[in-house]
N, C-alpha and C positions, 0 to 999 in steps of 0.2 A: 169635812168630816174628819174625825179622828181615826187613825189606824188602830190605835190602842187606847183605852180609857179605863181607868180604875177609879171606883167611887167607894170610899170607906172600907177598903179591903183590910181584913184583919186575919191573922193566922197565929194560933198558939198552941203549944204542946204543954203537958203538965209542968208547971213552974217556969215555963219560957214563953214570952210573947215575942215571937219573931218578926211580926209585922203588925203594926197598931194603927188602924184607921188611915190607911194610905189612900190618897187621891192624887191622880195626875192624868194628863192626856197627852198623846204623842200624835201629832198631825201626819197626814200622808206626806212622805218625802222628807220629814224631819229626822234629825239624827239626835239620838239621846243616850245618855249613860246613866248607870246607877253607880254612885261613888260613895264609899263608906268603909268604916273598919270592919275587920273580921267579925262575923257573928251579927251584923246588923240587919240582915234580912234580904240582902241583894239576890242571892240565889233563890231564896224562897219565893220572892217576888216574881222572878223570871219563871220558875217552875209553875206558879199559879197562872201566869199568863199563858203558858204553853199548854195548860191543862193536866199537868203531872201532879199537882197538889190541889186539893179543894180548900179554898178559903173558909174560915169559920164565919165571916160576915162580909157583906159588901157585894158590888156588882163588877163584872168585867165585860167589857165591850170589845169586839174585834171587828174593825171595818163597820162600825156602827150597829152591829148585831150583838144583841145581849146574849152572851154565852155562858155566864154564870150570875146567879142571884141567890144569895142565902135566903133572903126574906120571901122570894117568890118561888123557891124550890126549883130553880132552872139550873141544870148542869149538863150542857151539851158535850158530848165527847169531841176531842180535838179534830177528828176527821170531819165532823159535822160542821166546824166553824170555817171550813174552807181555807184554814190558815196554811195548808200545804201548798196552796197555789200562790201564796204571798211570799216572795223570796226572803225578805228580813225575818219574818216569823219562822219559815222553814229553816233558815240558817241558824236561828236561836235554838230551835229544837234539836238541830244536830249537835250544837255545842254543849246543850244540856244532857243529852243522852249519850253522847260519844259515838253516834253512828254515822 
């Protein structure tokens, strides 16, 4: 089972498409990085995984649980995903929020 899975995730602001139809999965115990130039959507992707930004399209799964789906109208708050109990996700949230 994947720890994190994105399917067709898109995020845009007026005049800017930060993330365009992104799909990937990271298995439990895997190590992954997002690598790219400034402004390519790395931080936006991490913020969407953490639940700090809502994608405009696509699905996000955490530990096999659908936590966001634009087409189905599912948007669970970060606390409901139990990601606080998953150390890598908790670490990611600390990095993104500075807490």
